[in-house]
Each structure stands twice: as C-alpha cells, then as structure tokens.
KEVO-428632 format. One line per field, with one value per atom (N, C-alpha, C): atom name; z, y, x; chain. Coordinates in nm, 4 decimals, decimal comma. Atoms other than C-alpha are relative to their C-alpha. Layout:
KEVO-428632
atom = (CA|...)
c3 = (Z|...)
c2 = (Y|...)
c1 = (X|...)
chain = (A|...)
//
This chain:
KEVO-428632
atom = (N|CA|C|N|CA|C|N|CA|C|N|CA|C|N|CA|C|N|CA|C|N|CA|C|N|CA|C|N|CA|C|N|CA|C|N|CA|C|N|CA|C|N|CA|C|N|CA|C|N|CA|C|N|CA|C|N|CA|C|N|CA|C|N|CA|C|N|CA|C|N|CA|C|N|CA|C|N|CA|C|N|CA|C|N|CA|C|N|CA|C|N|CA|C|N|CA|C|N|CA|C|N|CA|C|N|CA|C|N|CA|C|N|CA|C|N|CA|C|N|CA|C|N|CA|C|N|CA|C|N|CA|C|N|CA|C|N|CA|C|N|CA|C|N|CA|C|N|CA|C|N|CA|C|N|CA|C|N|CA|C|N|CA|C|N|CA|C|N|CA|C|N|CA|C|N|CA|C|N|CA|C|N|CA|C|N|CA|C|N|CA|C|N|CA|C|N|CA|C|N|CA|C|N|CA|C|N|CA|C|N|CA|C|N|CA|C|N|CA|C|N|CA|C|N|CA|C|N|CA|C|N|CA|C|N|CA|C|N|CA|C|N|CA|C|N|CA|C|N|CA|C|N|CA|C|N|CA|C|N|CA|C|N|CA|C|N|CA|C|N|CA|C|N|CA|C|N|CA|C|N|CA|C|N|CA|C|N|CA|C|N|CA|C|N|CA|C|N|CA|C|N|CA|C|N|CA|C|N|CA|C|N|CA|C|N|CA|C|N|CA|C|N|CA|C|N|CA|C|N|CA|C|N|CA|C|N|CA|C|N|CA|C|N|CA|C|N|CA|C|N|CA|C|N|CA|C|N|CA|C|N|CA|C|N|CA|C|N|CA|C|N|CA|C|N|CA|C|N|CA|C|N|CA|C|N|CA|C|N|CA|C|N|CA|C|N|CA|C|N|CA|C|N|CA|C|N|CA|C|N|CA|C|N|CA|C|N|CA|C|N|CA|C|N|CA|C|N|CA|C|N|CA|C|N|CA|C|N|CA|C|N|CA|C|N|CA|C|N|CA|C|N|CA|C|N|CA|C)
c3 = (-0,0536|3,1779|0,1308|-0,1435|3,3848|-0,0169|-0,0655|3,6058|-0,0488|0,0164|3,4604|0,0971|-0,1205|3,6694|-0,0652|0,0111|3,4769|0,1055|-0,0521|3,6484|0,1266|-0,1503|3,9699|0,0063|-0,1029|3,9499|0,0399|0,0119|3,8861|0,0893|-0,1441|4,1412|0,2097|-0,1103|4,4002|0,0205|0,0094|4,3252|0,0478|-0,0251|4,3967|0,0960|-0,1218|4,6876|0,1318|-0,1016|4,8245|0,0149|-0,0387|4,7830|0,0528|-0,1424|4,9470|0,1033|-0,1300|5,2449|0,0368|-0,0414|5,2505|-0,0224|0,0158|5,1889|0,1309|-0,1130|5,5398|0,0570|-0,1555|5,6701|0,1122|-0,1155|5,7651|-0,0620|0,1530|5,6866|0,0211|0,0060|5,5747|-0,1041|0,0926|5,4313|-0,1441|0,1270|5,0210|-0,0751|0,1069|4,8379|-0,0901|0,1388|4,5448|-0,0648|0,0672|4,4105|-0,0723|0,1551|4,1284|0,0378|-0,0609|4,1112|0,1005|-0,0243|4,2533|0,1879|-0,1353|4,5657|0,0402|-0,0255|4,5002|-0,0134|-0,0353|4,6052|-0,1973|0,1250|4,3139|-0,0276|-0,0733|4,4759|0,1491|-0,1235|4,7474|0,0914|-0,0255|4,9858|0,1337|-0,1562|5,3503|-0,0379|0,0413|5,3872|0,0898|-0,1323|5,6026|0,1319|-0,0897|5,9965|-0,0197|0,0118|5,8892|0,0671|-0,1597|6,1774|-0,0414|0,0756|6,1045|-0,0224|-0,0423|6,1724|-0,1625|0,2136|5,8445|-0,1240|0,1355|5,6056|0,0098|0,0072|5,6684|0,0233|0,0024|5,7467|-0,1885|0,1658|5,3914|-0,1084|0,1341|5,2342|-0,0288|-0,0606|5,4151|-0,1165|0,1070|5,3053|-0,1181|0,2074|4,9121|0,0017|0,0048|4,9463|0,0520|-0,1263|5,1763|-0,1695|0,0723|4,8775|-0,1779|0,1134|4,5812|0,0121|-0,0224|4,7366|-0,0188|0,0765|4,7236|0,0195|0,1139|4,5086|0,1283|-0,0413|4,7797|0,0665|-0,0233|4,9677|0,1557|-0,1006|5,2939|0,1218|-0,1230|5,5729|0,0310|0,0751|5,3751|0,0723|-0,0524|5,4303|0,1954|-0,1181|5,7667|0,0810|-0,0317|5,8494|-0,0302|0,0083|5,7115|0,0557|-0,1371|5,9148|0,1283|-0,1482|6,2588|-0,0292|0,0055|6,1563|-0,0248|0,0488|6,0536|0,1075|-0,1014|6,3216|-0,0329|0,0793|6,0715|0,0948|-0,0585|6,4039|-0,1006|0,1101|6,2557|-0,1300|0,1415|5,9385|-0,0809|0,0582|5,9192|0,0298|0,0020|6,0216|-0,1172|0,1246|5,6687|-0,1323|0,1565|5,3457|0,1183|-0,0649|5,6189|0,0799|-0,0221|5,7439|-0,0210|0,0980|5,6119|0,0812|-0,0480|5,7395|-0,0163|0,0536|5,7804|0,0627|-0,0347|5,8393|-0,0138|0,0547|5,6289|-0,0459|0,1045|5,3412|-0,0928|0,1025|5,1154|-0,0877|0,1573|4,7623|-0,0794|0,2076|4,4198|-0,0252|-0,0071|4,2035|-0,1380|0,0921|3,8863|-0,1307|0,0463|3,5499|-0,1533|0,0582|3,3184|0,1156|-0,1707|3,6584|0,0102|0,0028|3,5907|0,1243|-0,0799|3,8984|-0,0747|0,0250|3,7987|0,1423|-0,1341|4,1796|0,1006|-0,1536|4,5065|0,0428|-0,0805|4,6929|0,1194|-0,1762|5,0932|-0,0094|-0,0742|5,2895|0,1520|-0,1283|5,6575|0,0478|-0,0902|5,8816|0,0698|-0,1296|5,9892|0,0012|0,0042|6,0713|-0,0992|0,0880|5,8752|-0,1227|0,0991|5,7170|-0,0853|0,1323|5,6087|-0,1063|0,0669|5,4733|-0,1203|0,1023|5,2477|-0,1225|0,0672|5,1916|-0,1318|0,0296|5,0424|-0,0950|0,1191|4,8562|-0,0923|0,0815|4,7410|-0,1015|0,1428|4,5077|0,0122|0,0489|4,5258|-0,1945|0,1384|4,2159|-0,0047|0,1227|4,0877|-0,0955|0,1407|3,8343|-0,0461|0,0830|3,6850|-0,0768|0,1193|3,5556|-0,0544)
c2 = (-0,1729|-0,2479|-0,0305|-0,0531|-0,1988|0,1240|-0,1416|0,0743|-0,0089|-0,0154|0,2561|0,1308|-0,1448|0,5061|0,1233|-0,2096|0,8190|-0,0332|-0,0084|0,6931|0,0426|-0,0170|0,6376|0,1616|-0,0776|0,9070|0,1366|-0,0741|1,1309|-0,0120|0,0490|0,9747|0,0047|0,0605|0,9363|0,2333|-0,1587|1,3912|0,0648|-0,0651|1,4278|-0,0675|0,1051|1,2155|0,0988|-0,0201|1,3964|0,1852|-0,0786|1,7064|0,0668|0,0561|1,5817|0,0551|0,0253|1,5333|0,1315|-0,1024|1,9141|0,0843|-0,0704|2,0370|0,0218|0,0393|1,8907|0,0283|-0,0683|1,9894|-0,1889|0,0594|1,6145|-0,0744|0,1136|1,4094|-0,1369|0,1507|1,0672|-0,0230|0,0869|0,7891|-0,0498|-0,0051|0,7348|-0,1203|0,1041|0,3308|0,0285|0,0705|0,2139|-0,1032|0,1324|-0,1012|-0,0631|0,0938|-0,3448|-0,0697|0,0796|-0,5924|-0,0838|0,1213|-0,8626|0,0398|-0,0887|-0,6364|0,0564|-0,0537|-0,5618|0,1105|-0,1690|-0,2457|0,0965|-0,0296|0,0113|0,1200|-0,1293|0,3798|0,0180|0,0014|0,4501|0,1460|-0,0340|0,7831|0,0746|-0,0164|0,8973|0,1593|-0,1494|1,2710|0,0461|-0,0058|1,4601|0,0236|0,0300|1,4004|-0,0472|0,1596|1,0995|-0,0734|0,1297|0,8383|-0,0719|0,1072|0,5919|-0,1031|0,1376|0,3261|0,0001|-0,0382|0,4935|-0,0910|0,0006|0,3764|-0,1287|0,1016|0,0278|-0,0455|0,0014|0,0622|0,0470|-0,0636|0,2763|-0,1558|0,0895|-0,0144|-0,1369|0,1435|-0,3335|0,0900|-0,0399|-0,1380|0,0137|-0,0085|-0,1025|-0,1922|0,1878|-0,4836|-0,0467|0,0617|-0,5726|0,0595|-0,0590|-0,3859|-0,0632|0,0711|-0,5372|-0,1522|0,1118|-0,8685|0,0119|0,0357|-0,8772|0,0997|-0,0179|-0,6538|0,1090|0,0027|-0,4189|0,1121|-0,1042|-0,1178|-0,0311|0,1191|-0,2711|0,0762|-0,0624|-0,0077|-0,1282|0,1245|-0,2295|-0,1874|0,1656|-0,5515|-0,0359|0,0269|-0,4811|0,0348|0,0767|-0,4464|-0,1220|0,1029|-0,7315|-0,0994|0,1200|-0,9617|0,0161|-0,0283|-0,7858|-0,0747|0,0403|-0,8468|-0,1178|0,0959|-1,1903|-0,0800|-0,0171|-1,2108|-0,1346|0,0955|-1,3835|-0,0146|-0,0223|-1,3659|-0,0882|0,0074|-1,4115|-0,0066|-0,0660|-1,2906|0,0729|-0,1299|-0,9939|-0,0617|0,0334|-1,1949|-0,1211|0,1988|-1,4539|0,1236|-0,0884|-1,2840|0,0666|-0,0678|-1,1503|0,0688|-0,1104|-0,9522|0,1113|-0,1607|-0,7080|0,0881|-0,0983|-0,3801|-0,0220|-0,0005|-0,3848|0,2203|-0,1480|0,0242|0,0452|-0,1415|0,2891|0,0265|-0,0990|0,4004|-0,0858|0,0593|0,1634|-0,0347|-0,0488|0,1837|-0,0669|-0,0151|-0,0140|0,0695|-0,1166|0,0991|-0,0738|0,1968|-0,0612|0,1520|-0,0853|0,0849|-0,1176|-0,0489|0,0231|-0,1878|0,0320|-0,2119|-0,1214|-0,0050|-0,3592|-0,0161|-0,0789|-0,4111|0,0268|-0,0563|-0,2734|0,0758|-0,0176|-0,2464|0,1607|-0,0237|-0,0457|0,1490|-0,0767|0,2868|-0,0419|-0,0418|0,3317|0,0884|-0,1774|0,6073|0,0115|0,0011|0,6575|0,1143|-0,0924|0,9327|0,0850|-0,0199|1,0283|-0,0737|0,0766|0,9255|-0,0085|0,0732|0,6740|0,0726|-0,1147|0,9235|0,0729|-0,0256|1,1281|-0,0853|0,1308|0,8528|-0,0181|0,0117|0,7964|0,0907|-0,1227|1,1510|0,0007|0,0554|1,0917|-0,0708|0,0835|0,8087|0,0479|-0,0871|0,9302|0,0829|-0,1001|1,2443|-0,0186|0,0399|1,0626|-0,1106|0,1322|0,8049|0,0962|-0,0717|1,0996|0,0413|-0,0037|1,1427|-0,0241|0,1240|0,8572|0,0276|-0,0036|0,9401|0,1248)
c1 = (-0,0688|-0,6751|0,0663|-0,1081|-0,4064|0,0101|-0,0800|-0,2964|0,1691|-0,1465|-0,0521|0,1166|-0,1330|0,2479|-0,0698|0,0567|0,0657|-0,1222|0,1336|-0,2918|0,0229|0,0015|-0,1632|0,0663|-0,0853|0,0557|-0,1119|0,1886|-0,3118|-0,0362|-0,0514|-0,4200|0,0208|-0,0992|-0,1692|-0,0901|-0,0272|-0,1533|-0,1551|0,1926|-0,5956|0,0514|-0,0490|-0,5073|0,0197|-0,1554|-0,2336|-0,0791|0,0183|-0,4455|-0,1340|0,1375|-0,7788|0,0304|-0,0625|-0,5322|0,0223|-0,0291|-0,4228|-0,1055|0,0934|-0,7199|-0,1196|0,0317|-0,8376|0,1149|-0,0423|-0,5257|0,0061|-0,0813|-0,4101|0,0266|-0,1595|-0,1271|0,0040|0,1290|-0,2204|0,1614|-0,1078|-0,0414|-0,1379|0,0533|-0,1984|0,0489|-0,0284|-0,1443|-0,0358|0,0896|-0,2803|0,0948|-0,0214|-0,2046|-0,0725|0,0759|-0,3046|-0,0821|0,0145|-0,5546|-0,0133|-0,0868|-0,3789|0,0239|-0,0218|-0,3216|0,1019|-0,1491|0,0498|0,0212|-0,0641|0,1719|0,0037|-0,0568|0,2348|0,0320|-0,0423|0,2364|-0,0176|0,0018|0,2800|0,1106|-0,0497|0,3130|-0,0365|0,0044|0,3884|-0,0574|-0,0352|0,2809|0,1049|0,0237|0,4597|-0,0561|0,1050|0,3691|-0,0915|0,0679|0,1543|0,0562|-0,0482|0,1513|0,1122|-0,0982|0,4251|-0,0796|0,1357|0,1424|-0,0591|0,0887|-0,0182|-0,0117|-0,1315|0,2379|-0,1321|-0,0249|0,1128|-0,1977|0,1583|-0,2613|-0,0125|0,0891|-0,3397|0,0304|0,0045|-0,1690|-0,0947|0,1006|-0,3948|-0,1022|0,1447|-0,6704|-0,0009|0,0153|-0,5855|-0,0215|-0,0726|-0,4502|-0,1476|0,0766|-0,8125|-0,0663|0,1491|-1,0447|0,0206|-0,0736|-0,8327|-0,0497|-0,0004|-0,8621|-0,1034|0,1025|-1,2182|-0,1255|0,0502|-1,3222|-0,1270|0,1254|-1,4811|-0,0037|-0,0523|-1,4584|0,0431|-0,0284|-1,2697|-0,0775|0,1211|-1,5807|-0,0685|0,1673|-1,8579|0,0276|-0,0611|-1,6142|-0,0382|-0,0217|-1,5232|-0,1341|0,1379|-1,9621|-0,0223|0,0267|-2,0188|0,0580|-0,1494|-1,7013|-0,0761|0,0099|-1,8604|-0,2141|0,1396|-2,2380|-0,0342|0,0661|-2,2330|0,1878|-0,1732|-1,8911|0,0694|-0,1018|-1,7033|0,1628|-0,1279|-1,3998|0,1090|-0,1717|-1,0366|-0,0071|-0,0047|-1,1603|0,0935|-0,1012|-0,9123|0,1242|-0,1126|-0,6387|0,0761|-0,0251|-0,6544|0,0715|-0,0709|-0,4364|0,1567|-0,0860|-0,1707|-0,0675|0,0028|-0,3159|-0,1307|0,0545|-0,6914|-0,0795|0,0109|-0,7609|-0,1478|0,1008|-1,1487|-0,0927|0,1185|-1,2808|0,0693|0,0019|-1,3151|0,1449|-0,1175|-1,0721|0,0729|0,0185|-1,0343|-0,0752|0,1109|-1,1864|0,0396|-0,0716|-1,1190|-0,0059|-0,0202|-1,0767|-0,0874|0,0440|-1,2542|-0,0049|-0,0190|-1,2429|-0,1479|0,0718|-1,6021|-0,0450|0,0778|-1,7321|0,1998|-0,1050|-1,3778|0,0884|-0,1209|-1,0877|0,1068|-0,1100|-0,8223|0,1124|-0,1190|-0,6992|-0,0154|0,1224|-0,7997|0,1773|0,0226|-0,6909|-0,0258|-0,0343|-0,5978|0,0427|-0,0243|-0,6226|-0,0036|0,0176|-0,4536|0,0211|0,0028|-0,4213|-0,0994|0,0640|-0,6685|-0,1801|0,0722|-1,0482|-0,0497|-0,0123|-1,2083|-0,0418|0,0864|-1,4573|0,0835|-0,1465|-1,2006|0,0922|-0,0822|-0,9969|-0,0566|0,0474|-1,3022|0,0257|-0,0333|-1,3476|0,1244|-0,0305|-1,0466|0,0648|0,0127|-1,0212|-0,0629|0,1012|-1,3648|0,0387|0,0410|-1,2289|0,1502|-0,1488|-0,8480|-0,1422|0,0667|-1,0965|-0,0598|0,0963|-1,2936|0,0792|-0,0880|-1,0245|-0,0421|0,0122|-1,1091|-0,1870|0,0264|-1,4063|-0,0422)
chain = (A|A|A|A|A|A|A|A|A|A|A|A|A|A|A|A|A|A|A|A|A|A|A|A|A|A|A|A|A|A|A|A|A|A|A|A|A|A|A|A|A|A|A|A|A|A|A|A|A|A|A|A|A|A|A|A|A|A|A|A|A|A|A|A|A|A|A|A|A|A|A|A|A|A|A|A|A|A|A|A|A|A|A|A|A|A|A|A|A|A|A|A|A|A|A|A|A|A|A|A|A|A|A|A|A|A|A|A|A|A|A|A|A|A|A|A|A|A|A|A|A|A|A|A|A|A|A|A|A|A|A|A|A|A|A|A|A|A|A|A|A|A|A|A|A|A|A|A|A|A|A|A|A|A|A|A|A|A|A|A|A|A|A|A|A|A|A|A|A|A|A|A|A|A|A|A|A|A|A|A|A|A|A|A|A|A|A|A|A|A|A|A|A|A|A|A|A|A|A|A|A|A|A|A|A|A|A|A|A|A|A|A|A|A|A|A|A|A|A|A|A|A|A|A|A|A|A|A|A|A|A|A|A|A|A|A|A|A|A|A|A|A|A|A|A|A|A|A|A|A|A|A|A|A|A|A|A|A|A|A|A|A|A|A|A|A|A|A|A|A|A|A|A|A|A|A|A|A|A|A|A|A|A|A|A|A|A|A|A|A|A|A|A|A|A|A|A|A|A|A|A|A|A|A|A|A|A|A|A|A|A|A|A|A|A|A|A|A|A|A|A|A|A|A|A|A|A|A|A|A|A|A|A|A|A|A|A|A|A|A|A|A|A|A|A|A|A|A|A|A|A|A|A|A|A|A|A|A|A|A|A|A|A|A|A|A|A|A|A|A|A|A|A|A|A|A|A|A|A|A|A|A|A|A|A|A|A|A|A|A|A|A|A)
//
C-alpha cells in the first residue's frame, strides 16, 4: 500500500486541527516509506527553522521505521556518536512517527514547532485518522 494524496490531506488536516487546538504554530511534513516528501505545511507564525526539522523528523522515522524520539534515546544510550550526521542529517528527538498500515511501513509524519512532547502529541493525533 502507498500513501495517496487524499490520505495525506486527511492526516495533514487532523495535524493542523490538533496544533490549532494547542494554539501552537507548527510545521508538518508527510513523506513516503523512502523518506521522500509528499506533503508539507508551515502554519502562519511557525518558526522558519521548524520546516527543516519537521521534514527531517519524518525522513528519520521513515528511514529507520521508528519514532524519531525513540531512535534518539537509543543513539544517546549506546553513545552512537555521529549517527545523526548520516543520511544527510537526522532529527533524533520527538515528533517523527512512522505511518504503518497492517504493520507495513508506508510513510512517516514529522511535526515541529512546539515542545517535543507537543510535536509527538500532534503527530499521534494526526495518525488516529487511519484507525
């Protein structure tokens, strides 16, 4: 299965709704299983730098089929110095989540603009539309 535009639109709409409820301007990126950007939005007022961070969180989660924050914890625990420099730069804190259907990785979402916890909350709520 692949992510289609309609599914990306639905995920993005839910993420924007969740961020708005938090009163937090965020950047949201959705990529395919290969880490290629499919959809992106930077909300009015979101930090310019959050755009790159959201895309890298999504890419990190897709490339390693794991939440970006969990991968970051592993890298810090195992002292994998320089790991974040691989693959043109990874983001190893919360806000990136893999998108799976029936256990199959089909893409990832990356959210940036709030705290790492807020970013994870928005990404998690966005993916609830797939359940």
